[in-house]
C-alpha positions in Angstrom: 0.0 0.0 0.0 1.3 3.4 -0.9 2.0 5.4 2.2 1.6 8.7 0.4 -1.7 9.9 -1.1 -1.8 10.4 -4.8 -1.6 14.0 -5.9 -4.5 15.6 -7.6 -4.7 15.5 -11.4 -3.8 18.7 -13.1 -6.9 18.1 -15.3 -10.4 18.7 -14.1 -11.8 16.3 -16.7 -11.0 13.9 -19.5 -12.3 16.5 -21.9 -9.9 19.1 -20.5 -7.0 16.7 -20.8 -7.8 16.0 -24.4 -7.6 19.7 -25.2 -4.4 20.3 -23.3 -1.4 21.6 -25.3 2.0 21.5 -23.6 3.6 23.3 -26.5 1.2 26.2 -26.0 2.2 26.4 -22.3 5.9 26.2 -23.1 5.6 29.0 -25.6 3.8 31.2 -23.1 6.5 30.6 -20.5 9.3 31.3 -23.0 7.5 34.4 -24.2 7.1 35.7 -20.6 10.7 35.1 -19.8 11.8 36.8 -23.1 9.8 39.8 -22.0 11.7 39.8 -18.7 15.0 39.8 -20.6 13.8 42.5 -22.9 13.0 44.8 -20.0 16.2 43.9 -18.3 18.1 44.9 -21.4 16.6 48.4 -21.3 16.9 48.7 -17.5 20.7 48.5 -17.4 22.2 51.7 -16.2 25.4 53.1 -14.5 24.9 50.7 -11.6 25.9 47.9 -13.8 29.1 49.7 -14.8 29.9 50.3 -11.1 29.3 46.6 -10.3 31.7 45.5 -13.0 34.3 48.0 -11.6 33.9 46.4 -8.2 34.5 42.9 -9.6 37.6 44.1 -11.4 39.0 45.9 -8.4 38.5 42.9 -6.0 41.9 41.7 -4.9 40.6 38.6 -3.2 37.6 36.6 -4.3 34.1 37.5 -5.2 31.9 35.8 -2.6 28.4 35.0 -4.0 25.4 34.0 -1.9 21.7 33.4 -2.2 19.1 30.9 -1.1 16.4 28.9 -2.7 16.1 29.3 -6.5 18.2 32.5 -6.2 20.9 30.4 -4.5 21.0 28.0 -7.5 21.5 30.9 -9.8 24.2 32.3 -7.4 26.1 29.0 -7.7 26.1 29.1 -11.4 27.2 32.7 -11.6 30.1 31.9 -9.2 31.2 29.2 -11.6 30.8 31.4 -14.7 32.8 34.2 -13.1 35.6 31.9 -12.1 35.6 30.3 -15.6 36.0 33.8 -17.2 38.8 35.2 -15.1 37.1 36.5 -11.9 37.9 34.1 -9.1 34.7 33.5 -7.2 33.0 31.0 -4.9 29.5 30.4 -3.5 28.8 30.5 0.2 25.5 29.1 1.4 23.9 31.6 3.8 22.9 28.9 6.3 26.4 27.5 6.4 27.8 31.1 6.7 26.0 31.3 10.0 27.8 28.2 11.2 31.4 29.1 10.7 31.7 29.8 7.0 31.7 33.5 7.5 35.4 32.9 8.1 35.7 32.5 4.3 35.2 36.3 3.8 38.3 38.5 3.9 38.7 42.2 3.7 40.1 41.8 0.2 36.9 40.2 -1.1 33.6 41.6 -2.4 30.1 40.2 -1.9 27.5 39.6 -4.6 24.1 38.5 -3.3 20.9 37.4 -5.1 17.6 38.0 -3.5 14.5 38.6 -5.5 12.6 40.2 -2.7 15.6 42.0 -1.2 14.4 40.8 2.2 15.8 37.3 2.5 16.5 37.0 6.3 18.9 34.1 5.8 21.3 36.5 4.1 21.4 38.9 7.0 24.5 37.3 8.8 26.7 37.2 5.7 25.5 40.7 4.7 26.3 42.1 8.1 29.7 40.4 8.3 30.6 41.8 4.9 29.6 45.3 6.0 31.7 44.9 9.2 34.7 44.1 6.9 33.9 47.2 4.8 33.9 45.1 1.6 31.8 46.2 -1.4 28.4 44.6 -1.6 26.4 44.1 -4.8 22.8 43.1 -4.4 20.6 41.8 -7.2 16.9 42.3 -6.3 13.6 43.4 -7.7 12.9 46.1 -5.1 14.9 49.2 -4.4 13.9 50.0 -0.8 14.6 46.8 1.2 16.8 45.8 4.1 19.4 44.4 1.8 19.4 47.0 -0.9 19.6 49.8 1.6 22.9 48.5 2.9 24.5 47.7 -0.5 27.3 49.5 -2.3 25.5 48.9 -5.6 22.0 47.6 -6.4 21.2 45.9 -9.7 17.4 46.0 -9.9 15.4 43.6 -11.9 12.4 45.0 -13.8 8.9 44.2 -12.4 8.0 41.4 -14.7 5.5 38.7 -13.6 6.8 35.1 -13.1 6.0 32.7 -15.9 4.6 30.2 -13.4 0.9 29.6 -13.8 0.1 31.0 -10.3 2.8 33.8 -10.7 4.7 32.6 -7.6 7.4 30.1 -8.4 10.7 31.8 -9.5 10.9 31.5 -13.2 11.1 34.9 -15.0 13.0 36.4 -12.1 15.7 33.6 -12.1 16.1 33.8 -15.8 16.8 37.6 -15.5 19.2 36.9 -12.6 21.1 34.3 -14.7 21.4 36.6 -17.7 22.5 39.5 -15.5 25.2 37.3 -13.9 26.4 36.2 -17.3 26.5 39.8 -18.4 28.6 40.8 -15.3 31.0 37.9 -16.0 31.5 38.7 -19.6 31.9 42.4 -19.0 34.5 41.7 -16.4 36.2 39.3 -18.7 36.4 41.9 -21.4 37.9 44.5 -19.1 40.5 42.0 -17.9 41.5 41.2 -21.4 40.9 37.5 -21.0 41.7 35.6 -24.1 40.3 32.4 -25.7 43.5 30.6 -24.7 43.1 31.7 -21.1 39.6 30.3 -20.9 40.6 27.0 -22.5 43.4 26.6 -20.0 40.9 26.9 -17.2 38.9 24.0 -18.7 41.1 21.0 -18.9 38.1 18.6 -18.7 35.3 17.8 -21.1 35.1 18.8 -24.7 36.8 22.2 -24.1 39.8 20.5 -22.5 40.0 17.9 -25.3 40.1 20.6 -27.9 42.9 22.3 -26.0 45.1 19.2 -26.0 48.0 19.2 -28.5 47.6 17.1 -31.6 50.5 15.0 -30.3 47.9 13.4 -28.0 46.4 11.8 -31.1 49.6 10.3 -32.4 49.9 6.6 -31.8 53.5 5.5 -30.9 52.7 2.0 -32.1 51.3 3.1 -35.5 54.0 3.2 -38.2 53.7 6.2 -40.5 52.7 5.4 -44.1 55.9 6.7 -45.7 57.3 5.9 -49.1 60.2 7.2 -51.2 59.9 9.3 -54.4 60.8 6.4 -56.6 58.4 3.9 -55.0 56.1 2.3 -57.5 52.5 3.3 -57.2 51.3 -0.3 -56.7 53.5 -0.4 -53.6 52.3 3.0 -52.5 48.7 1.7 -52.7 49.7 -1.3 -50.5 51.2 1.1 -48.0 48.1 3.3 -47.9 45.9 0.2 -47.5 47.9 -1.2 -44.6 47.8 2.1 -42.8 44.1 2.5 -43.3 44.3 6.3 -43.4 43.9 6.9 -47.1 47.2 8.7 -47.4 50.9 8.1 -47.8 53.7 10.6 -47.2 56.5 10.8 -49.7 60.0 11.5 -48.1 63.4 12.0 -49.5 66.7 10.4 -48.5 66.9 12.8 -45.5 63.5 11.7 -44.3 61.9 15.1 -45.1 58.3 15.2 -46.4 58.3 16.3 -50.0 54.8 15.4 -50.9 51.7 13.3 -50.1 49.5 10.9 -52.0 45.8 10.5 -51.1 43.1 8.1 -52.3 41.9 10.9 -54.6 45.3 11.2 -56.2 45.3 7.4 -56.8 41.9 7.6 -58.5 42.9 10.5 -60.7 46.0 8.7 -61.9 44.3 5.3 -62.2 45.0 4.9 -65.9 48.8 4.8 -65.4 48.9 3.9 -61.7 50.7 0.6 -62.2 53.6 2.2 -64.1 53.9 5.5 -62.3 56.1 6.3 -59.2 55.2 8.3 -56.1 57.1 11.3 -57.6 54.7 11.3 -60.6 51.5 11.4 -58.6 52.3 13.2 -55.3 51.0 16.5 -54.2 54.2 18.6 -53.8 52.6 21.2 -51.5 50.8 19.3 -48.8 49.1 21.0 -45.8 50.8 20.0 -42.6 50.7 21.1 -39.0 53.5 21.5 -36.4 53.7 19.4 -33.3 52.2 21.1 -30.3 49.3 22.6 -32.2 46.0 22.3 -30.3 43.4 19.8 -31.5 40.9 22.7 -32.0 43.3 24.6 -34.3 44.1 21.4 -36.2 40.4 20.7 -36.7 39.9 24.3 -37.9 42.7 23.9 -40.5 41.3 20.6 -41.7 37.8 22.0 -42.1 39.1 25.2 -43.8 41.2 23.2 -46.3 38.4 20.7 -46.8 40.7 17.7 -46.1 40.4 14.8 -43.7 44.0 13.9 -42.9 47.2 15.8 -42.2 50.8 15.0 -41.3 52.2 16.4 -38.0 55.7 17.8 -38.3 58.6 17.8 -35.9 58.7 21.0 -33.8 62.4 21.3 -34.2 62.5 20.2 -37.9 59.3 21.3 -39.7 60.3 19.1 -42.7 60.2 15.8 -40.7 56.9 14.0 -40.2 56.4 12.6 -36.7 52.7 11.7 -36.9 49.5 11.6 -38.8 46.0 12.8 -37.7 42.6 12.1 -39.2 39.6 14.2 -38.7 37.8 11.2 -37.2 40.4 11.0 -34.4 39.3 14.4 -33.2 35.7 13.4 -32.5 36.7 10.8 -29.8 37.4 13.2 -26.9 35.3 15.2 -24.4 
């Protein structure tokens, strides 16, 4: 027997259920949240600029706090700030009252999210920040509240109704908070001069981290390179290409320097005389290569731009010597 009573159906009748459209509701929610973002866009003023300056001037960490749905947004904003060059971390207001106030230092700043601006759970961390004389940024929807009155800067959300059916559950407000947090992070990122390389270095995991790895990561030490000499007969070149399974063979001179490549397409184009030709007769003498140490992302960009699928990796100290071979399919296995 179920110990919990079944909840009421959201439908008053079978007829009402038959006419229900989830898509219509979804569109209504998205439309309402879009309206919130539109109004937020036009509500931005000098307070936003001041908030960004506080973030940039913070010598320590940006401490971010909030509770409930605002707390979830605060956690995400802390992560985004850290990932874009503004070191930050989230402090739960309840934990702050049980010793975590010690995380705040005089070199920090505080960013709090409270839709009402009256969240009592934020009072201890707010008061401690004020005692340390650190800047406080409050994101709220009301200007004259206990939290906003004590803040250095207030970022006010426009008065837009929640998208929830009963206009209570945080929906539109949290979407605006999230967008505002992203805007703060990116604006601070721009002022700091954070580069793409910086951001990728802070993301060693997942797909971003995979793309940041050097192409050397894709080179198999146990995989012999498909290399032939200029005077190698094409029938032997084809055998070398087939055994390697990459659809390409590199042509090297006596010094081991790459002087050309032969692809499946080159073989097809020379099919009429392939059995009497040599590698020298068929090879592309100006192959696209990439130096060792190049990131996977840059290598993939070069492959796509050149509309090719395979490329030799060249020795970093001797750009004429092939040390590896990468295929576009190899780059889809990370992340």
